[in-house]
C-alpha positions in Angstrom: 60.3 -15.2 47.8 63.8 -14.3 48.9 66.7 -14.2 46.5 69.6 -15.6 48.7 70.1 -18.1 51.4 71.3 -15.4 53.8 68.2 -13.4 53.3 66.1 -16.5 54.0 64.9 -18.2 57.3 66.3 -21.6 57.5 64.2 -24.2 59.6 66.5 -26.8 61.2 64.2 -29.9 61.5 65.1 -32.5 64.0 63.8 -34.8 66.7 61.2 -37.0 65.2 59.7 -40.0 66.6 62.1 -42.7 65.1 64.3 -44.9 67.4 67.0 -42.4 66.4 65.4 -39.4 67.9 68.0 -38.9 70.7 70.6 -38.8 68.1 68.7 -36.2 66.1 68.2 -34.1 69.2 72.0 -33.8 69.4 72.4 -33.1 65.6 69.7 -30.5 65.2 71.0 -27.9 67.8 74.6 -28.3 66.5 73.5 -27.7 63.0 71.5 -24.6 63.9 74.3 -23.3 65.8 76.7 -23.8 63.0 74.4 -22.0 60.7 73.8 -19.1 63.0 77.6 -18.7 63.3 77.9 -18.1 59.6 75.2 -15.3 59.7 72.0 -17.2 58.8 68.5 -16.8 60.3 67.6 -20.0 61.7 64.5 -21.4 63.5 64.5 -24.7 65.2 61.7 -27.1 64.9 61.6 -30.3 67.1 59.2 -32.6 65.1 56.9 -34.4 67.5 58.6 -32.7 70.4 57.1 -32.8 73.8 55.7 -29.4 73.7 54.3 -29.8 70.1 51.7 -32.5 70.4 50.7 -31.7 66.8 51.1 -33.7 63.5 54.0 -32.7 61.3 51.9 -30.9 58.8 50.4 -28.5 61.4 53.9 -28.1 63.0 55.5 -27.2 59.6 52.7 -24.7 58.9 53.2 -23.1 62.3 56.5 -21.5 61.5 57.6 -19.1 58.8 60.5 -20.4 56.8 62.2 -20.4 53.3 64.4 -23.5 53.4 64.8 -26.6 55.4 67.8 -28.2 56.9 66.7 -31.9 57.6 68.7 -33.2 60.7 66.1 -36.1 61.3 67.6 -39.5 61.3 65.4 -42.5 60.5 61.6 -42.6 60.4 59.7 -40.0 58.4 62.7 -37.7 58.3 64.9 -40.2 56.3 62.3 -42.2 54.5 61.0 -39.3 52.3 57.9 -38.3 54.0 59.0 -35.0 55.3 60.8 -34.4 52.1 57.5 -35.0 50.3 55.7 -32.6 52.7 58.4 -29.9 52.1 57.9 -30.3 48.4 54.2 -29.9 48.6 54.9 -26.7 50.6 57.4 -25.6 47.8 60.1 -25.4 50.5 63.7 -26.4 49.2 65.5 -28.7 51.6 68.8 -30.5 52.1 69.5 -34.0 51.0 67.9 -36.5 48.5 64.5 -36.8 47.1 61.5 -38.5 48.7 61.9 -41.5 46.4 65.7 -41.7 47.0 65.2 -41.3 50.7 62.6 -44.1 50.8 64.6 -46.5 48.8 67.8 -46.0 50.7 65.9 -46.3 54.1 64.6 -49.7 53.1 67.5 -52.1 53.3 65.7 -55.0 51.7 64.6 -52.9 48.7 68.1 -51.5 48.4 69.7 -54.8 48.5 67.2 -56.3 45.8 68.2 -53.2 43.6 71.9 -53.6 44.0 71.8 -57.2 43.3 70.0 -56.5 40.0 72.5 -54.0 38.9 75.6 -55.5 40.2 76.6 -53.4 43.2 78.5 -55.9 45.6 76.4 -56.4 48.8 76.4 -59.3 51.1 74.2 -62.3 50.5 70.9 -62.1 52.5 67.4 -63.3 53.2 64.3 -61.1 54.1 61.2 -61.7 56.0 58.0 -60.0 56.6 56.9 -60.5 60.2 58.1 -63.6 62.2 61.4 -65.1 60.4 61.8 -68.7 60.1 65.1 -69.6 61.9 65.0 -73.1 60.4 65.0 -71.7 56.8 67.8 -69.1 57.9 70.0 -72.0 59.2 69.4 -74.1 56.1 70.5 -71.3 53.6 73.0 -69.4 55.6 76.1 -70.0 57.7 77.0 -68.6 61.1 77.8 -65.9 62.1 75.2 -63.7 60.4 73.8 -60.3 60.9 70.3 -59.5 61.7 68.8 -56.1 61.1 65.5 -54.3 60.9 65.0 -53.2 57.3 64.2 -49.6 58.0 66.1 -48.4 61.0 69.5 -46.6 61.2 72.3 -46.0 63.6 72.8 -49.8 63.9 69.5 -49.9 66.1 68.2 -53.2 66.4 71.2 -54.9 64.6 72.9 -58.0 66.1 75.4 -60.5 65.2 74.3 -64.2 65.6 76.8 -66.9 66.1 74.4 -69.7 67.0 70.7 -70.6 67.2 70.1 -69.0 70.6 71.7 -65.7 69.4 69.8 -65.8 66.1 66.4 -66.3 68.0 67.3 -63.4 70.3 68.4 -61.2 67.4 65.2 -61.8 65.3 63.0 -61.0 68.3 64.9 -57.8 68.9 64.8 -56.8 65.3 61.1 -57.3 65.0 60.6 -54.8 67.8 61.7 -52.2 65.5 60.3 -53.1 62.1 58.0 -55.7 60.7 60.4 -56.4 57.9 63.6 -58.3 58.8 67.0 -58.6 57.0 69.3 -61.5 57.6 72.7 -60.7 56.1 76.0 -62.7 55.7 78.7 -61.7 58.0 81.6 -59.9 56.3 84.7 -60.8 58.3 86.8 -57.7 57.9 87.2 -54.0 58.4 84.4 -51.5 58.0 84.8 -48.2 56.2 82.4 -45.2 55.7 82.6 -42.6 52.8 80.9 -39.2 53.3 79.6 -37.7 50.0 78.8 -34.0 49.7 77.8 -32.4 46.4 78.6 -35.6 44.5 82.2 -35.7 45.8 83.5 -38.6 47.9 85.5 -37.5 51.0 88.4 -39.6 52.3 87.2 -42.9 53.8 87.2 -43.4 57.5 88.1 -46.8 59.0 86.1 -47.9 61.9 87.5 -49.9 64.6 85.4 -50.4 67.6 86.8 -51.7 71.0 87.1 -55.5 71.3 84.1 -55.8 73.6 81.8 -54.5 70.9 80.8 -57.2 68.4 79.9 -54.7 65.9 80.2 -51.0 65.3 76.8 -50.6 67.1 74.9 -47.8 68.5 77.0 -47.6 71.8 80.3 -47.8 69.8 78.9 -44.8 67.5 77.5 -42.5 70.0 78.3 -43.3 73.6 81.7 -45.1 73.8 85.0 -43.1 73.7 87.2 -46.1 72.9 86.1 -46.4 69.2 89.2 -45.8 66.8 88.4 -43.8 63.8 91.2 -44.2 61.2 92.0 -41.2 59.1 93.7 -42.0 56.9 91.8 -45.2 56.7 94.9 -47.6 56.2 94.2 -48.5 52.6 96.6 -47.8 49.9 95.7 -45.1 47.3 94.4 -47.7 44.7 92.2 -49.5 47.1 90.9 -46.2 48.6 90.1 -44.9 45.1 88.2 -48.1 44.4 86.3 -47.7 47.7 85.3 -44.1 46.9 84.2 -45.0 43.4 82.0 -48.0 44.9 80.5 -45.6 47.4 79.7 -43.2 44.6 78.2 -45.9 42.4 75.9 -47.1 45.3 75.0 -43.6 46.3 74.1 -42.4 42.7 72.3 -45.7 41.9 69.6 -44.9 44.4 69.3 -41.5 43.0 70.8 -39.7 46.1 71.9 -36.2 45.9 73.2 -33.4 48.2 74.9 -35.3 50.8 75.0 -38.6 52.4 77.3 -41.4 53.7 77.9 -44.9 52.4 79.0 -47.8 54.9 81.2 -50.5 53.3 83.0 -53.7 54.6 86.1 -55.4 53.1 86.5 -59.2 53.5 89.6 -61.2 54.1 90.1 -61.5 50.2 90.1 -57.8 49.8 86.7 -57.5 48.3 84.5 -54.5 49.2 80.9 -55.0 50.1 78.3 -52.2 50.4 75.9 -52.2 53.4 73.9 -49.1 53.1 73.4 -45.6 52.2 72.5 -42.9 54.9 70.6 -40.0 53.2 70.6 -37.9 56.5 73.6 -38.9 58.6 74.3 -37.9 62.0 75.7 -34.6 62.8 76.6 -35.0 66.4 80.1 -34.7 68.2 80.8 -38.3 67.5 79.4 -38.3 63.9 81.5 -39.3 60.9 80.5 -36.7 58.2 82.0 -33.8 60.3 85.0 -36.0 61.1 85.7 -36.5 57.4 85.1 -32.8 56.7 87.4 -31.8 59.3 90.2 -34.1 57.8 90.1 -32.1 54.6 89.9 -28.7 56.3 86.3 -28.0 56.5 85.1 -27.1 60.0 81.6 -27.9 61.3 79.9 -24.4 60.5 81.4 -24.3 56.9 80.2 -28.0 56.5 76.6 -27.2 57.2 76.7 -24.0 55.2 78.1 -25.9 52.2 75.2 -28.6 52.5 72.7 -25.9 52.8 74.1 -23.8 49.9 74.4 -26.8 47.6 70.8 -27.6 48.1 69.6 -24.0 47.6 71.5 -23.7 44.4 70.3 -27.1 43.3 66.6 -25.6 43.0 68.0 -22.5 41.0 68.2 -20.2 43.9 71.1 -17.6 44.1 
């Protein structure tokens, strides 16, 4: 076993087969490029890539590496399965443990847990399989948000303001997951807080263009008219409260290494946690690199910091 990360071979694992594959295909090569620019030895692995046609165990065994930088989003890369495989192979990796990843990826389980320990999160209903729109209308008010429980990048998420939109949103969510989350709509601004090595970075305020009902997939990765507010527009006390809430939510799930927490603020000034991302996007439009740049950390230094922190966490160097 090598002694330092610089002497090691880093496998940047990306791609995957989730609905977020296209995002990961952008993140992975950028991460690899950043690490190489810092002098690291890197191999790239497109999990389930078109040329692979192998199961992930065979793919991981087909390359020689000492450490993994996980640039997978959604699916087995963010729900703990790849992390568990890496632990079986005794390979250190970036990000949270298999258990923390699995819990954070499942929005329904996360919300049940947060309700139990007092982390403020919007009211919700959950369904396995076909949701009952009559029950939803009886218990919740329009507008509401409909989500597949185990997807990211706002894939399959829709805002419903009436029965027709609700029926359509439920059908679309079911295309991505058998478990459906229906959540109370928070009317107010959205913020996201990057966390690296248990430190909360300055929050980013998210302001999609008016034609976007939500900060959705298109607003995140395609549109150039989304506004990213840094500073986020909150006063110092409110931003401190936001950062502490993000840290509480992140730590409560057992997350470590790095991640990103998405939070809304209602018209009364109350913050509501939406979700924790354990392998956030690292594309040119992504929020973690944006937050790092704001505090003077360039992209290459950011991925180096994430990798070095994970390497040291397991007692290397």
